[in-house]
Structure formats: C-alpha cells, structure tokens
N, C-alpha and C positions, 0 to 999 in steps of 0.2 A: 580679172585684174591683170594689168601688165606686169612684166617681170621686174621686180625690184624688192629690196629688203626693207620691210617695215621697221626692222630694228634700227635702221639708220636714222629714222625720224625721231625727233625730240618729242617726248610726251610731256606736255605742259602739266605742271603740278595740278592734280585734282581733275584733269580732263577725262580720265577714265572712270570717274565716279559718277554714277547716275544720282546726283544729289537731288533732293526734293526740298527746294527752297520755297517757302510759302510767303506770298505777299498778303498784306493785310489791307482790305479796302478801307478807304478813309475819306472820300469826298464825292460829291456829285454836283451837278449844276448843268446849265444849258450847254449844249455841245459846242457852241461858238464863242464861249468866253472862258478865260482862264479861271481855274479854281484852285484853292489852296489845299494842302494835305491835311488841314485841320478840320475841314467841314465834314459833315456826315451825310450819308445817303439815307433816304427813307425807303426801307425795304418794300418791294413789290408795289411801288407807287403807281405803276401803270397796269397792274394786273387785277382783273376782277376774278371772282370765284370760278367762272366758267373757263377762264384762260390760265388758271393757276397751274404751274408746272407739276408734272406727276412726281418728280423728285426735285430736291433742292441742291443736290450735290453732283459734281462732275469733276473729273481730273483731266486737265488739259496740259499738254507738254509744250515746251518752247526751247529753241536754241538761241544762244546769245548773239542775236543779229537784230539790227535796228527794225527790220520788218516784223519782228514779233511784238512791236510796241502796242498794237491794238489789244492784244490779250493782257499785257501787263497793265496798260492804262485802264482797261475795263475792270481789272482787279483793284488797282490802287485808287481809282475814283469811285468805287462802290457801285459800278454799273451792273454787275452781275446781281448784286443784292437788290438793286432797284427793280429788276424784272423778276424777282422771286427766287433767283438762283443763289441763295445765301451761303451755300457750302461749296462753291467752286474753288478748286485749288489750281494754281498755275505753277507747274513744276518744271524745273530746269532739267534738260536732257543732255547727256554728254556728247552725243553725236547723232547723225541721222539714222544710222543702223540701230542705235539704242532706242530712238523714237519709234522706229518700225517695230522692234521687238516688244516694246512696252505696249504698243497698240494691239499687237497680237495677243498679249497676255490679258489685256483689259483691266479695268480698275478692280474687278472682283478678285483678280489673281495678283494684285499688287502693281499693276501697270497703269495705263491711262485710257481714257475714253475717246479723246480727240487731241488734235495738236496743230500748232503752227508748223507747216510742212512744205517741202518742195512739191510743187504741183504734180509732177509725174508719179510720185510715190504712192498715192492712193490707187492709181491704176495698176502699178506693179503688184501691189498687195492683193488687189481684186483678182489679178491673173494668177495668183499663187506664188509670187516671188516673196516668200516669207521665210522665217527661220525654219518652220516646220514643213515648208514646201506645200502648204495647203492654202487655197484661196481664202482671203479675208475680205468680204465685201465692205467697201468704204464709200462714204459720200463726201463730195466736196460741197461745202455750204456757202463759201464766200472766197473771193480773192482778197488777200490781206493787203496787197500793194502792187504797184507797177514801178518799174525802174529801180534804181538804188543799188545796183551791184557794180562791180568793176573788175577789170583784168589788170593785174599788177605784174611788174617785171623787176628782176633783181638789178641792182645798180651796175653790176658787171656788164650789162648789156646796153647801158645808156648810150654808148658811142654809135649804136646802130639806129638810134632815134626812131624806135618803133612806136607807132601810135595806133590809130584806127586800122591802118593797113598793116597786116602782119608779115608781109613779104620779106621785110628786112631780117626777120628771125631765121629764115631759111639759111641765109649765108652765115648768120651768127651761130646757129646750131652746127653747121658744117665746120666752122672754125673751131668751135669748142671741142668737137669730136676729134678733129685733127690734132688738137693739143692734148689729147688723151682722156678727155671727159666723155665717157661712153654712155653713162646712165643719166640722160637729160630728162628732167621731170617738169611737167606742167600739172599743178595740183588743182583738184576740184573737190567738192564736198561729198558727193555721192554719185556713183555710176548711173548715168541716165537722168540725173536730176537737172535742175535748171542751170546750175553753174557748169556742169559737164557739157550741156548743150551749147551754152554761150561760148565756152572755150573751143569746142570742136568746130562750131560754125566759123568762128573768127580765124582759127588756124587754117581750116580748109579753104576759106575764101582767099587766103594768101598763098595757096598752093602747098601748104604744109600738111603732110598726112599724119593725123593723130595715131599714136601707138606704133608708128613706124619711124618718123623723123624725131618724135619726142614721146616719151611715156606720159600717159594721162593717168594720174594716181589720186585716189581719194584720201583726204586728210580732214579731220574735224576743223571747223572754222577757227576756234580759239588757238589752234596750233600753227596756223599759217605763218604768222609773223616770225615766230621763234625758229621755224624751219628755214625761212628766207634768210634770217640773220646768219645762220651757220652754213649757208651755201648748199643746202640740201635740195633746192628746187630753183628752176629758172623763172618760173611764172606761176601765178595762181589766179583763180577766179573765185570770188567769194562776195558775200554781202558786206555792208558796213556794220561795225566801225573798223574792220580789220584792214581795209585798204588805206583809210585815212591814218590809222595808227602806224602802218608801215612808212608812210611819207613823213609823219610827225617824228618818227624815230630815225629818219634818214637812212633806212635800210633798203629802199627800193622806190619805184615810182609807178604811177598809174598810167597805163598805156591808153585806156579808154574807160569811160563809164558805159554800162551796157545800154543805156538809153540812146547812145550814139549808134550802136549796132542795130537796134530796133526801137524806135521811139515809142515810149509808153508801153513797153512790153509787159506781159503778165509775169508775175513772180510767185511769191508764196501763196499758200491757200490755208483756209481753216477747214480741216477735214475731221470727220468723226466716224467711228464704227457705225455701219448702217444698222446693225441690230440694236444699238443703243438709241439711235434716232427713231427707228421704227417703234420701239417700245416706249419712248418718251418724246413724242412729237412736240408737245407744248414746252417741255424743258429745252429741247433743241431750238425752238423758235425764240425762247427767252435768251438763250446764249447768243443767238444771232443778233437779236436786237441790241444786246449790250455791246457786242463787238462792233456793230454798225455805228452805234453812237460814239464809241471810242474812236473809230476811224475818222468820224467827222471832227472830233476834238483834236486828234493828232494832225489833221490836215491844216488846221488853223495856225498860221505863222505866229500868232501871238502866244501860242502854247508850246512852241518848239523848245525854248530854253527849259521850261519846266519838264517837258517830256524827256529831254536828254539828261537832265539831272536825276530824274527817277530811274531811267534805264542804267545810268552809270553806277548805281548803288551796288554794294557787294552781293546782295541777295539776288540781283538780276544779272548784270554784265560784269561788274567788278573791273571797269576800265575808266580812265579819266573822261569826264564829260566833254573835254576839249577834243577827244578823238571822235565824238559823235556829232556834235552840234553843227559844225560848219557845213558838212555835206547834207545834213538834214535840212538845212536852210537853202541848199542849192549853191553853196560856195565851194568850188572845187580847186584845190591846189594839187596839180598833177605831180609835182615834185621833181620835174625834169627841166625846169626853166621856162616852161610855157606860162603865159600870164594866168593869174588866178581868175577863174571864171566866177562871176558874181551873179546870184539870182538865176541860176540855170533853170530852164523849163524842164530839164531832164532830171530834176530832183526826185527823190522817192515820193510817190503819191499814195495816199491812203484812201482818199474819197474822190478827189477831183477827177474829172474826165472819166467817170464810171470805173475808177480804179478798183472798187470793191466788188463789182459785178463779175460773176464767174462765166464769162462768155464761153460757150461750147466750142466756138471756132478756134479759140486759143488752145483748148485742150486737144483739139484735133491736130494742131501743129506740133505740140509736145509729143503726141503719140507717133506722128509721121516721122519726126526726127529720131525717135527711139527705134523705129523700124530701120531708118537710115543707118544707124550705128549698131544694129544687130542686138538690141536689148529686148525686143519683143518680136514674135514671129511676123514675117512679112504678110501672112494671110489673116492677121488679126482683123476682125470686123471693128474698126476703130469708132465708127459712128454709133454702132450698137453699144459699144463699151462706154462711150461718153454719155449716152442717154441713161445708162444705169448708174454711173458714178456722179455725174454733175447734176446737182439739185438746185438749179437756178430758180425753180419754182418755189422752193422754200425761202430762198433769198428774197424773192419778190413779196412773198407773204409777210415775212418779217419786216421788210422795208415799208410796206403799206401800213402795217400796224404801228410802226414807229412814226408814221406821219411824213415819210419822205415824199417830197413833191413828185407828181407823176413825171415831170420833165427829167427827173434824176433816175428814173427807172427805165432802162433800155427796153424798147419794144421788140427787139430781135435777139436771138441766140448767137448771132454772128456780128462781129465788128466789121466784117467785109474783108476785102483783099488787103493783105498786109505787105508792106515793102521794106526790105532790109537795106542796110547801108551800101551794099554792093549792087543794088538794083534788082536783086532777085525778088520775085513776088510769090506770095502764098495765097492761093485761092482756096478757101476751106471747102468749096464745092468740088474742087478738083485736086485733092491731095496727091493722087498718083502722078499727075502732070508735074507738080512741084518736085516730087521725089525723083522722077526720071531726068529732070533738068540738072540735077546736082552731079558734078563731075567726080567728086571724092565721096565715097560712101563705103560702108563695111558690109552691108546686107548681101 
C-alpha cells in the first residue's frame, strides 16, 4: 500500500460491519418478462432426482455494487429455490478484504462459500495471497457482467476538463503539489482488482506514473463519495451506483465510463471455493443455472426499474433507486456539462454479447496486468493458472441444462485480440509482447 494515513479517511457508518443481510426469495417466472415480488417459485421445478443437488444450502457474499444484481435477483426471484438450492443466503460484505477473509474461513467457520468478486481475486487467493498466507484454491464459474464502472474526479479539477485522456491531470497534480497538497490520492477498491487496473491503465496512458505522481489507495466502495466530499481524494474508480451518486450530489464528475477505455470489458465474477464445488458439483451447477437465469432477467430493459428498486432496499444497497436506475439503462450524466448520453451501448451488460461467459483470454489480461504492476511474480505460469481457476466448462454445462441456445454459448475460450482506447492491443496468445510494449510498469 502506498504511504498515506488511513485514519484520514471517513469511515461511513456501518461500513466496517460484516453484516449478514438475508434476502427472502419471492417470485419466479420466465427470464424475459417482468415478475412481481408477490409471486412464488416452485422449488426444484427443473431438477429430477438424478440431478438433485448434494446440499441445498450455500452462503454467497456480495458488495453493494450494481453488478451484484444477478445474485440478489436470483435470491429475490426464487431462482435458487427453483433449482433445488432452497437454503442459499446472499450476505452483504463490508469490503473486498472482508470477502476474501470470509471465503478463506468458509461457511463452516462462519464465513462464505462463494461470492460476487473482483475477477483477479480468486487468482490471488489461489496463489496464497490470503490472510493466513496459504493458497486457497478457487474456481471462477461465471462472469457476472461487462462494463458498468467509471472513473470520477473531484469538482476542484473541473477546470482541467479531464475526460478519457488523463494527460490533463499531470499538470493538475503538479499545480496541486505546488500549492502545498502533497498527498494526492486516486482511490480504488482493492489492490490488483479490476478498479485498480482500470485506474492504473488510464493514468499510465496519459503519462502519469501511479504511486509516484499520485498515490493509488484502496477504499471500500460505499466510502468513496463521503471521502470525495471532504477532499480526501482527487479521483476514484468504482462500480455503480457510487459514480452516479457523486454526480447526483454535485460532489464530482465522471471523467469516463470504463467501457470507453475498453468496450465490453470483463468485470466481476461469480467465484466459489474449489473444495466446495468439487464436493457439491450438482449444487454448484444449480447455483450457476439460477445466476444465469437471473442474468438474463437483469439484461431485459423491461426489468431495469424493478431491478433497481430491489437493489435500493436497505437490506441490499440502502441507496436511492435514482442513484442506480439511469446508468443501469445506459443514460449517463457525466456531471461536467457534457450532454447526457442516452441509451449508451456501454451500459452494464449481464447477458448480452456473452457478458456471462468467463473467457479465459480475459483472465489472461488481468494476470498480465498484475504482473505489470508487481502484484504477482513475473515468472507466474498464467496460462496454467487460468486453466486451474477458470471453469468455463461448468458454465457451459449449466447453460446447456438451462436450455441456452447454442448460438449464445461461445465456442472458444478466447474472445480474440482486444483493443483499448489508446490503440494498444492485447493478443492473449502473446501476453509477453503486450507487456513489453507498455512504457510505464512497475515489474
């Protein structure tokens, strides 16, 4: 962690509490139609005796971010029940480190079995980056979403008109330091996580050296806006609804949504302890089917209002639905005078364009970037590691049983060569070439 005082940061009430808020399943129905909270699911409607899950209980964690919606909707709509997992609990976590630690404990020790999680975290845990410094083998079962994050900037930097190009911040930071503000901070949610990588990529693309020109510091998502209000940070990268809330409260503006940085980029994942999945393969498949069906439901624009009303409830996010809904629909108010974007194709996707599929090529990028920034050893065999952690085979098995059309099941582990906003390309077959091409790196 860079040098700064965590005591300077505001701790939002209750943020340090690993609350366990239980959602009660209450409805079911076809995945492409809106359903009400008063209808009921028929337990195990699609499960015959041969496929019945070995257990009916599991504890899944989530952080208050819009991309946790598939887990919450699967619970609220009775989809876990529908596939025989009648005792699934979806439990709020205080931060990503708490999520990691509770996964390490496991449900038998009072923790959790799986979680809505930053995609790189299961890899860190599998490599031994845990509280006890021991490897905890993990599986990634699905991608929960693509797009849907943003980088926001304090109002004090509006005059520099920083957007997708971060170069203007270099002069801004120099000016702030000259005025006596030496401890400049760009906040992210977890070192080496997706938000950290978006922030670092964006800064470096503009010639700004992370940890040198500006400190990159981890802060739990619900604390971002409060810290921006009091001037404790210059910028942050986080998922929604916190960027929209910042704009709605007039405390800052959105420089870019991350889909502008990399169109349809991968984001959160559904991950579970590998020992739990190996012991309960049918239960894991049932959880996957429920989440996949929930992702289809969340994708439907007709369901967005209801989805956001559910997420806004105190037991889930405890934020106004108005802070969630517009960006969930692809309507982006940047908050700096730019015209409001309507129906952006860069909205958070849960199912469309293979958003749910855990491409191995994407995980290779996350690991390559973490080598770039010194978070994992440069000699890590990343392809071997991805093959151990990424269980796209289980995703396909669940999707087939769910009746997902063959055209919606990718035939390849790779989405191919990816192109970023600055023209840099990542070829998953040649990660070393990509890494060598980057001018700013910490490795």
